N, C-alpha and C positions, 0 to 999 in steps of 0.2 A: 657378305655376311653371317648366310645359313651355314655356308663352310667352317667359320670362322667361330662359331658359334657351336657346332661341333665339336671341331677341334680341341675348343675348351673343355667340353664336356669330357671327352676324352680322357683329358689330363688329368681334370679333376677326380676321373674315373680312378686313373691311374697312381693319384697320389693317395688318396685314399685307400686304395688297396694297400700299397705299402707302409700306409700308418696300422694296417688291422697287424700287420707281423710285427708284432711287437711281444719281444721277451720276456716273459716273466720272471721271477725271483723262482730261483731252486724251492720244488714243493716234499714233505717228504711223501703224499699221496698220489704222487704222479710217477712216482718210483716203479720200473718195471719191474717183475717178478725175479725175485733172485735166484738164479739158476743151481740145477744140484749136481755137482761134478761125480755123483758115483752111475751118473744116465749118460749112458756112452752120448745120445745124440746133441749134449749140450759141449761138446770136443770137437772143434772145427779138425783136428787129424789128430788119431793114436795111429800107433803101429799097425792096427788089423784096419785100418780104414785108410789107409794111401789112394789116393783117385790113381786113374790113369797115366794123368797126366804128372802126377807127381813123379810116378812111382820111372819114368823116363831116365830121373837123375840119377839115378840107382846106381850101379856097378859093383854090389854086393847084394848077398841076401839081407835082408832085415835082422832075421836070425843069427847073422855069424856077426852080428855088431854088439859092444861089448860094453858100449854105454847111452847116456838118453843125452836129447836136447829139451829143453825147455823153453819156449819160445811166445815170444807174446808180441802179438802188432799193433804197427801205426796208429794214429787216428787213421778212420775213414769215414766219420760221419762229420761230413764240411759244410754241407749245403744251408746257404743261411735262409732258405722259408723253411729247414726244418725249426722249429721252436724247442725240441726236446735237447733239457739235459742230456740225459743219456736214452744211447739208442735199445731195447729189449735183444738179447739174442736170438728170437727167435726170427728177427728181421729180415726177409730174405735178403733185399738187396744190401745187406752189411754184410751178411753171411757168401753170397758170390763176391765179393769184393775181396774176402778173408780168405775164401779158394783159389781165387782165379787170376787173382793180384799181387798179394804182399805174401801168400805160403809160394807161391808156384817163382816169386825172382828174389825173394828173401831167404824164408827158411830152407826153402831146398839147397842151399848151399850148404845146410848142414848133415844132407840125410848120409853121405858117406860117412860120418863121423857118429852118428850115434841115431835110436830110436826117434822118431819125433813126436812129440807131445802138444799141441796148440789147442788150448782152452778158447771157448767165445766169452765173452766177457764183457757187460756191461757199459763198452764205451763211453767214453765224455765226448761232447760236441768240440769242436774246434774251437769254438766264442770260450771255454771254459777256462785257458789259456789267458784271453784279456778280459775277463768277467771274475776274475775269483771272486770279489768283495759279493759280487750280485750272485754267487749261487757252482762259479767254475772249481772254487777250492771245496765242495760239498760233491760234484759230480763226480772231480777225479778220486776223491776220498771212498767214494761209492764202489768205482772201476777198480778202484787197487782192492777191496774189498773181495772182491768177485777173484780177482788175480791169486791173490794170498793163498784163499779158498780152494783153489783150484791148486794151488802147488801143495794145501796137505792134503787130499786129496789122492793126488800123485804122488807123494812120499810112502802113503798109508796104502794103496792099492796097488800101485803099478811099478816103484823103484826098485826096490827089492836089494838096494844097497850099493846100487851101480853107480858109475862116475855120474856128474851132468856137466855140463855143457849149458849155458846162459845167452840166450840170445833176444834182441828187442830192437825195438827203433822207434824215434822218437815218441808215442804217447805211452806204447808201449816201455820205451827207456826208464820213462819217468816211476811207472811201477816196478822194475823190474831194481833200480835205484833201493827202494822202499823193501822188493824181496829179498837181496843181499843183505839187507843191515838186517831185516827180520830173523831168516833164516842162517846165514853165512857167516856175517864177519863176528869174527871172535867167537863160533861156536865149531861145536865139533864138526859138523857140516864142512863147514868150508876141507876139510879133509879130502872130500871129495868132488869138489871143483876142479875141473877142469882148466873152464877158462868162462869169462864173462866177456858177452860183447856185445858193450852197453851205447848203442848207437843211435847219434842224433838226438845229442839233448846236451847242456851243460852238467860238466862232472868235475868236478873241484878236487886234485891229488890227495887230498887230506880227507874226503868224504867219510871217508870206514878209518876202522881203528886198525884192523890187520888185512884189507884186502887192498894189496897195493897195485899201482898200474907197472903192466908188463913191457920190458922194454928191449925183450929179447927172443923171437920167433919160435924159442921151443917153452918160454914161462909156460908154469902153470901155477893156477888156483887166484889170477889174478887176475884186472879187470883192464878190459882194452874203450876205446873210445874215437869216434873221431865226428866230425862236422862238414859238408863238402859242397865246399862253393869255387864255379866260375874265377881261373887264373884273373887275378883284379879286382875282386867281387868282395865285397864286406856285405854283413847284414844290415840293416836299416841303422841299428843301435853298434857300432864298428867293433865295439870293444866287449860286446857280447858272450862271447866264446874264449875271451882272450883269458887265459891261466886255468882254462879245463885242460881234464886229459886230452891227448891228440895223437892220436896211434897214428904210424905210417903205416893204411892197408896195403899195402905195395910190399915193402923189405921188414915190415915190423920190428922195427930197430928204431934206435934212434937219428937215423939218415936222412934229412931234410929234404931230400933231392929226388927224383926217379928219372930212367930215362924209359922210351916207349917199350927196347924191348925187354924191361923188369917186370911191366905189366901181363897177368897173366890170361886176364879172360873179363868181358862186361858181359855180362846177360842182358838180352834188352828184350822186349815182352814178345819177339817172334821166336823165344826160345834159342836163340841163335845164339853163340860164344863168339863175339870178338874179341882179338887178344892183339896184344900191341897195341891198343888203341888211346892208350894218354899217358903223360905223365903229371907227377903228380909235385906240389912245394908245399911243405907244411910253415906256417907265418899266422901269429896271432890268436893261437886254438882252432884254425882252419885249416881245412886240407883244401888247397888250391888246385885243381885240377883243370888241364888244356880241353878244350871241345873236343871231346871223342871222333877215333876214328869209326865210323859206322855208317849205313847207307842213310838215317836221318839227324847226320851231325847239323844241318844246316835248319833244322827245326829249337838244336838245341844251344844252336849258337845266338840263339836272343835272350836263353836262361843266363841269370845270376847266379841263381841259388838253386845247385843239387843235390837238395836235399832228398827229395823224391825217390834219388837211387842210389842213396848214398851206401847201400849194401848192396845193390845189384851192377855198381860201374864197377862192385870189387869183385865179382862173385867167384870166379875161379881163385882168387888172391886168398881170399876167407875159407873158402871151400878147402883147400890144399891146408893153410895154414888151420883151420879146424880139426884135420886129420893128424898133422903135425904133434899139434897139445898133447890130442889121445891117445897118439902113440906113446909121447915121450910118458905121461901120466898111467898107462898101464906098465910100461918096461919099467917103473920105478915105486910099483904096489903091485 
């Protein structure tokens, strides 16, 4: 009997703790301090601050690069117990994830095409997308205000008229869609746009006035995007991505299927590149991928949504395509 009472007390305690973790509506007074992008410490990556790990992916000196890459990272604040709508940029856990996960596995694909710029920003919590009315919309707008300000400072302080690649994933792509609208679409700066790799989001072909989906490997001035799932799998809302821009991240054209020999390389977290690791099929707004051939493939066999690997599954493919589009832009201008 005493044991049962003790068990009930523990259960009551656990449920009471769970009840405490309750998300409050967005409050302006709780907004983290806005970053000043004139200060270098508010940038995760500048050409002068590449980490040793990032430099391992270089094949040429930074000074020889004639283009820039502005990269906006995905949602990294996903913990249910974190009640903040927006994470301050000084959050050390988030900084670690930015530098040691997405910069190394995603942004690194572009550093042979241009000088890399990655601003920290007050990213919105993952719940923002499912709780838009309670505070998610405000949290996302706040996050974009940082990205926009960082880009303004980048243009004034760093760009010096150089051509630009825009690259982003997930929440980062939510923001870069607005960035493209505010700075490039039907505006003079579009002439400096090499390509926009806006990955891991819904993006309709008519979203922009003058920025169009690109369907050739060497096209410039347009946009690319895709969402990756295991072959035969769909999101919970099956038609969520139907009609969205769906670039083929292996061939970069209108080809619907590929073979193993066409895949150039998947970058895994061990920093090894696995070539000829997967085949893709384009269907219903999705990039269907076979289970990649690499040492941890058994783990991925249980996954249906490959969203987390949207870029690094095609890391070498993206790298070579960004190089091609950059060469094309430079040859034409």
